[in-house]
N, C-alpha and C positions, 0 to 999 in steps of 0.2 A: 367512279372510272370503273369500266370494267373490261375483260376481254375475256375470247371464247377459245375454246379448246375441242376441236372433231375431227380433228385426223388423226391417222396410225402415225404411233409414233416409232414404229420399225423395231429393231433389234438393238438391245444395249447391255452392258455388261452388267454384272449384279451379283446380288448376295444369294443364299442357299435357299429361301423362301417366296410365296406370293407376298407380293408388296402392291397398295393401292394410293395413288394420288387422292389426295383431300385437298377441296376447294371451299372458299370461305373467305373470313376476313383475314387478309394475312397477319395482321397483327395480334388478332386471338390465337391463332394458330401458331406463331412464332411462342408465346406465350404457354401454350399447351406443349410444345416441344421443348420447352426447359423442365417440364415436372413430369411428361409422360413417357417414360423409361421402363415400363413395366411389361413382361412376358405378354400380358393381355393386350396390352396396346402402347406400342412404341411409334414416336413420330419424330420423322428427321426432316430438318430444314436442309434442301440440295439445292442451293441456287435460289432459282425463284420458285421453286416447288417444294411441297410439304407431302412427305411420303410415310405412310402408316405400315407399321408391321404387327402381327399379332399370330397368338398361337390358336387361335379360332381358323386361321386358315390353312394350319398344318395338315388336317385330315383332309382338306380339299382335293380333288383330282380336276376340277373343270372348273371355268372363270365365273361362269354362272352362279357357282356354290360360294366362290370368292365374294362375288357382288352382294349376295342376299347378307354375309355376314358383314362385310364393310357396311353396308347402308344399315343394319342395326347400330353398330358401334359408331358410326357417324351420326346418328341419331341421339344417342346416350353423351357424346361428344358436346354434341350442338347444346342440349340441355344444361350439360354441367358449366359448358361455357358461358352460358347466358344467366348461370345462377352465380359463377365467381366473377366473371368479367362484365356482365350486363350487356354482351352483346346480342344483337339480334337477327345478326346473320347466319341463318343455317350452315352447318359445315355438311358437305356432300362429298361421295364417293366418286371417284372420274375414273380414270383409265386403271386397269390393272396389269400389272407386271408379272408376268408367269414365271415359275420356276427357271434355273438356268437349263438353257439346251446343252448338248454336248459339246458344242463349239465354243462355249462359256457365256454367250450373249442370253437375252431373253426375250420372248414374246411378247407383246404390247396389245392387249385387248381394251378398245374405245368403247364402251357400253353406251353414252349419251354424250351430248353437247354440255360441258359445263363452264357456268360462267363465274368469275371469280370476282369479288366485288372489293374493292380496294378503299381502305379507310386510314384516316393519319393519326388515330388512337395509339396511344403508348399508358403501360402501366408500369409502376414503381415496386422496382425491388427492394427490398429491406434487408440491411444488414446489422445485425448486433453480437456485439462481445459476450461469451458466455465466462461463467466464472472461471473455469478452467484455461481460458486464453485462447479457445478455438472461435472461430466465427460461424455465428449461424445465418444463412442466405434464409429469407422466406419472399416466396414468389405469391403473387396473387393468386395463382391458380393452384396453388397447392392442395387445398381440399378435393380437387378434381379427380385424384386417384382412388381417394376414399369412395366418392359419391360414385365412380364409374364401377368400381368393385359391388357397391350395394345393387346398382342396377342390373347385374348379371346376375346375381342372386335372388334378388326380388323382384316380380314381375310387376308389382304395384309402382315400385321406384321406378322401373323403366318405363312405363306409362305415362307417369308423371313429368320428366326430364325430357321423354321425347315430346310430348305436348308443349312443353314450356320452350323446348329447343328451336321449335316452327317458327318463332318470333311474333306470331300472334298475340295481341294484348286487347283485344276489343272482350266487349262483355261478357259475350256468348262463350268465350272460351277461358275467360276468367270465374265465371259462374260453376262451368265443368269442374275445372280446376279446383276450386272451392268445396265442392262436392266431395270430390275424390280425399283430400286431406282430412276432411269433416270424419268421413266414414273411417279413413284409416287412423285417427287419432280416436276414435271411438266416442264422438260427438262434440260439439260447442264446448261443453262444460270441460272438457279434458284440455281443448285447445287453451282456453281461458288459464287451466291451473296450470299449464306448462308454461304460460306467460307468451305465448306467441301472438295473442291479440286478446282484447278484452271482449265480453258478451256483448256489451253497447256497439264495438266498431263493428262487430258481427253483423249484428243488425242492421246497423246501418247501411252495411254493405248488401245485405238481402233486401231491405226497402228499397234501395235506389235501384238496384237489378230487376225487383219486380214490377217498378214502377212505368207504366206507358206513358205517364203522363210526362214524367221526368225526362227519359230515356227514346220515348217514341217505338219505333221498330227494332231497336237495340233491346230492347226491354225483354226479361223472360218470359213476361205474359202478355197477351195480345189487347187485354181489356184492364183497365184501370179501375179494381174492386175494393180499395181501400183511400184512406187519407195519403196523398203522396207526401212522401218526407220532407219535412219542413227544413233540414238541413241536408240535402242529399251530397252524397260523396262523389268526387271528380272521378272521372276514368284515371287520373294519375294516381289520387290516393289508393282506387282500387287495386291499381296495378302494383303498388308500393305493397299493399296488405297481403296479397295474393303470395308475393314474393317472399316474403317474409313467413308465412305461414310454409312455402316449401322448404323454405332454409331452415326453419325450427326443426321442422319433420326430419329431413335427411340427417340434419346435425345430430338430434336426438338418436337416430337409427345407428348412426357412425360411431357415437360416442359409446353405444351399449355392447358394440359389435355384433349387431343384430345381420 
């Protein structure tokens, strides 16, 4: 089910900064709102809407500047949510709420029509007791904070998360992501050494991706120049492999504080 927001929202009361409405899978946005309470990205659930605030908007003087910053953050949030929650619905930036006017209201800038896709997905929150008697709450999207911070510091991470967050999982996209992780890790030998995937599995991916006889127009090459793989990798297996590579890479960077 979906609905569309395409009209001006007028003047509303608000806080002291620019705010941007987010659209996407409400279940995923709700999980993000539980963990994204950082200066760089704070997500609030307000009624049926989700609103983003960020220090990236602080220096903005025009709605167009805010829109550009919000679009970038939305791409990164899409990628991190896809990695943490498995969602494939991109998160997009919609209506922009301007800074408070002298009368206490806000101007609303609607930059585009926004479709909101509704799903019934739910993720479990885990609690566990610490030795000192306190209770630790673990949210499925907890890692998003660190991954978003990585994206802001490292353009190569931002690029991979942006592409993963589009929801595309075809062979062309998977091959591009495979090459990006290979380059970032300094080769398949390092990928295997880190335990993200075996050399045999990487070769099987490449052999399948290159095979016109197996994939037809979806293959990386238009002509079959080698013997087709006897045990080709399925698209589902390929998707799982690339997700594992991305997760292994960003988790290593997070753990190292890079």
